[in-house]
C-alpha positions in Angstrom: -0.2 -0.1 0.2 1.3 3.4 -0.8 0.8 6.1 1.8 1.5 9.4 -0.1 1.8 12.4 2.1 0.0 15.5 0.6 2.4 18.4 -0.7 1.6 21.0 1.9 1.9 18.4 4.7 0.9 20.6 7.7 -1.9 20.8 10.7 -4.2 22.7 7.6 -4.4 19.3 6.2 -4.9 17.1 9.3 -8.0 15.6 8.1 -6.6 14.0 5.2 -3.3 13.2 6.5 -4.9 11.0 9.6 -7.0 9.6 6.6 -3.9 8.5 5.5 -2.2 6.9 8.1 -5.4 5.4 9.4 -5.4 3.4 6.5 -1.7 2.6 7.3 -2.6 1.7 10.6 -5.4 -0.6 9.6 -3.9 -2.4 6.7 -1.3 -5.3 7.2 0.0 -5.2 3.6 3.7 -4.3 3.1 3.8 -0.4 3.2 5.3 2.3 1.1 5.5 5.9 3.0 6.4 8.9 0.3 7.1 12.1 0.6 7.9 12.1 -2.9 6.0 15.2 -3.9 6.0 16.5 -0.5 7.4 20.8 -0.6 6.0 21.7 2.9 6.0 19.7 6.1 5.7 21.2 9.8 5.9 19.1 12.9 2.7 18.6 13.0 3.0 16.0 10.1 6.3 15.2 11.3 5.3 14.2 14.4 2.6 12.2 13.3 4.7 10.3 10.4 6.8 9.3 12.8 4.5 7.7 15.2 2.6 5.9 12.7 5.5 4.4 11.2 6.9 3.2 15.0 3.2 1.8 15.2 3.3 0.3 11.7 7.1 -1.6 12.9 5.2 -3.7 15.7 3.6 -5.9 13.1 6.7 -8.3 12.7 7.8 -9.5 9.4 5.8 -6.3 7.7 7.9 -4.7 4.7 8.1 -0.7 5.2 9.8 1.6 2.7 10.2 5.2 2.8 10.2 7.6 -0.3 12.2 10.7 0.4 11.1 14.1 -0.7 12.4 15.3 -4.2 12.3 18.7 -2.8 16.0 19.6 -1.5 14.8 21.8 1.2 12.3 19.9 2.6 15.0 16.8 2.4 17.4 18.9 4.2 14.7 19.8 6.8 13.7 16.6 7.6 17.8 16.2 8.7 17.7 19.1 10.6 14.5 18.0 13.1 15.9 14.7 13.1 13.3 12.6 11.6 16.5 11.0 9.4 18.3 10.2 12.5 15.0 8.7 13.8 14.9 6.2 11.5 18.2 5.5 10.6 17.8 6.9 7.3 21.3 7.9 5.8 21.8 11.6 6.0 23.3 14.4 7.5 22.0 15.3 11.1 21.8 18.9 10.9 21.4 21.0 14.3 20.1 24.4 14.3 19.0 26.6 16.6 15.7 26.7 15.4 14.9 23.5 16.1 14.0 20.9 18.5 14.7 17.3 17.2 11.9 14.9 17.2 12.0 12.9 20.0 10.0 9.4 21.4 9.5 10.1 25.2 7.8 7.2 27.8 8.7 9.6 30.9 9.5 13.4 31.5 12.8 14.3 29.8 13.7 17.6 32.1 16.4 18.3 29.0 14.3 18.6 26.8 11.4 20.3 27.7 14.3 23.2 28.4 15.3 22.5 25.1 11.7 23.3 24.2 11.0 26.5 26.6 14.9 27.9 25.6 13.6 27.7 22.0 11.0 29.6 23.0 12.5 31.9 25.3 15.1 32.8 22.5 12.5 34.0 20.0 10.2 36.0 22.3 10.9 38.3 25.7 9.1 35.8 28.2 9.1 37.1 32.2 10.9 34.3 34.5 7.3 33.8 35.8 6.0 32.7 32.0 8.8 30.8 31.7 8.3 28.6 34.6 4.4 28.7 33.7 5.4 27.1 30.4 7.6 24.7 31.9 4.9 23.3 34.0 2.3 23.5 31.8 4.4 21.2 29.3 4.9 18.7 31.9 1.6 18.2 32.9 0.4 17.6 29.6 3.4 15.0 29.3 2.4 13.8 32.4 -1.0 13.3 31.2 0.0 11.1 28.3 2.1 8.9 30.7 -0.4 8.4 33.1 -3.6 8.5 31.8 -3.6 8.2 27.7 -2.8 4.2 28.3 -0.3 4.9 25.1 2.4 1.9 24.8 4.6 4.2 23.2 4.4 7.3 25.0 4.3 10.5 23.0 6.6 11.9 20.1 7.4 15.6 19.8 9.2 18.5 17.8 9.1 22.0 17.8 10.0 24.6 14.6 11.0 28.3 14.7 10.2 29.5 11.3 12.2 33.0 10.7 10.6 34.4 7.8 6.4 34.2 9.6 7.9 34.3 13.0 6.0 31.5 14.4 6.9 28.8 16.4 5.2 25.4 15.9 5.3 22.3 18.7 3.5 19.4 18.2 2.8 16.9 20.8 1.1 13.5 19.8 0.4 10.3 21.3 -1.6 6.7 20.0 -3.6 6.4 23.1 -7.2 6.1 24.1 -7.9 9.5 23.5 -9.5 12.6 25.1 -13.3 11.6 25.4 -12.4 8.0 27.0 -9.8 9.5 29.6 -12.9 12.3 31.0 -16.2 10.8 29.7 -17.0 8.8 32.9 -16.1 11.8 35.3 -17.8 14.4 33.6 -20.6 12.8 31.8 -19.9 13.5 28.1 -20.1 11.4 25.1 -18.6 13.5 22.2 -14.8 14.2 21.0 -15.7 17.7 20.6 -17.3 18.2 24.0 -14.4 16.2 25.5 -12.1 18.6 23.4 -13.5 21.8 24.5 -14.0 20.5 28.3 -10.3 19.8 28.3 -8.9 23.2 28.5 -11.4 24.3 30.9 -9.6 25.3 34.5 -9.0 22.6 36.8 -10.1 19.2 34.5 -8.7 16.1 35.0 -9.2 12.6 35.0 -6.9 12.6 38.5 -8.7 12.4 42.0 -5.8 15.2 43.1 -5.5 18.5 42.3 -4.4 19.2 38.5 -5.9 20.0 35.5 -3.8 23.5 34.7 -1.5 22.1 31.8 -3.6 23.2 28.6 -5.7 25.9 30.3 -2.4 27.7 30.9 -1.1 27.1 27.7 -4.9 28.2 26.3 -4.6 31.3 28.3 -1.1 32.3 26.9 -2.2 32.1 23.5 -5.1 34.3 23.7 -2.7 36.8 24.6 0.1 35.7 22.2 -3.0 35.9 19.6 -1.6 32.1 18.5 -3.9 29.2 17.9 -4.0 25.9 20.1 -5.2 23.1 18.0 -6.6 19.5 19.8 -7.4 16.6 17.9 -8.9 13.4 19.3 -11.4 10.6 18.1 -13.1 12.5 15.1 -12.8 16.0 17.1 -10.7 18.5 15.7 -11.2 21.9 17.6 -9.2 25.1 16.7 -8.5 27.6 20.3 -8.2 31.2 18.5 -8.0 34.0 21.1 -11.7 33.8 22.5 -13.3 31.8 19.5 -13.3 28.4 18.6 -13.7 26.3 15.6 -15.1 22.7 16.1 -14.4 20.0 12.8 -15.7 16.8 12.5 -12.9 14.3 11.0 -13.8 11.7 8.3 -11.3 9.6 10.4 -11.1 8.5 13.8 -7.5 9.3 15.2 -6.9 7.0 18.4 -5.2 8.9 20.7 -4.5 12.7 20.8 -2.7 15.8 19.2 -1.9 19.0 20.5 -0.4 21.7 18.2 0.9 25.2 19.4 1.2 27.7 17.0 2.9 30.7 18.7 3.4 34.3 17.6 7.4 35.1 18.3 8.2 38.6 18.4 10.5 40.7 20.5 8.3 43.7 20.3 5.8 42.3 23.3 7.0 41.2 26.6 5.0 38.5 28.3 4.6 38.3 32.1 2.0 37.0 34.9 -0.4 39.3 36.1 0.8 39.0 39.6 4.7 39.0 39.1 6.3 42.0 40.9 9.4 42.2 39.3 9.0 42.3 35.7 10.6 45.1 33.8 9.4 46.9 30.4 
């Protein structure tokens, strides 16, 4: 079976990419993942592709092939973001200060989280309070994956800064039970979209103890930043932009959860917590 990623393999094409990957996960046929026609790929598509290939490799003796992109810049980017090294594909391992490379995490990795914060902080002006809050929020999102998603492979994530558009894209993907399964018993909800919308509210958690602030704080930051938080789980996709919420029903089920951040990065704004006393302008 040939799985051909679209020319523009980004979060905007999430429905198509998830459908293609669902086809790959359901079949037991030999697979060829092709990026031959791809001219642009973002951390969302890189993380999905990496995770799906890993899932498919679990089937013993299945033949899995990879067709690299013909576009030289995309091929170079896949080296830069660590995709080639991740799958031991021949090619240079290129490191840049605009990238946090693709990783599979099965537990909290403080160094990796710190690298994400360093990337974000290096392209923006963040107070110590904001940096600490962002770090704690990312840690909680990942803790939820490891403790409650029942994902056998943890999660896949990477991040990229785009100097021309001054945007940071960060994506976290797991192949667990999804948001609805995690929350429905405790909160009595029955649709993927309702579960996603609930998950960003303050204090929402499947844990008995106090928690549930990771996505809430990230969404609040992106409201001020005028960025976008996109959550995908099951057949639900929800974009949170400022105070606006856009919901979409996917054509295929994604068995797991995708957390995608689009952060506007510029040095003109200084971000700080409202109760910080030592901020400067």
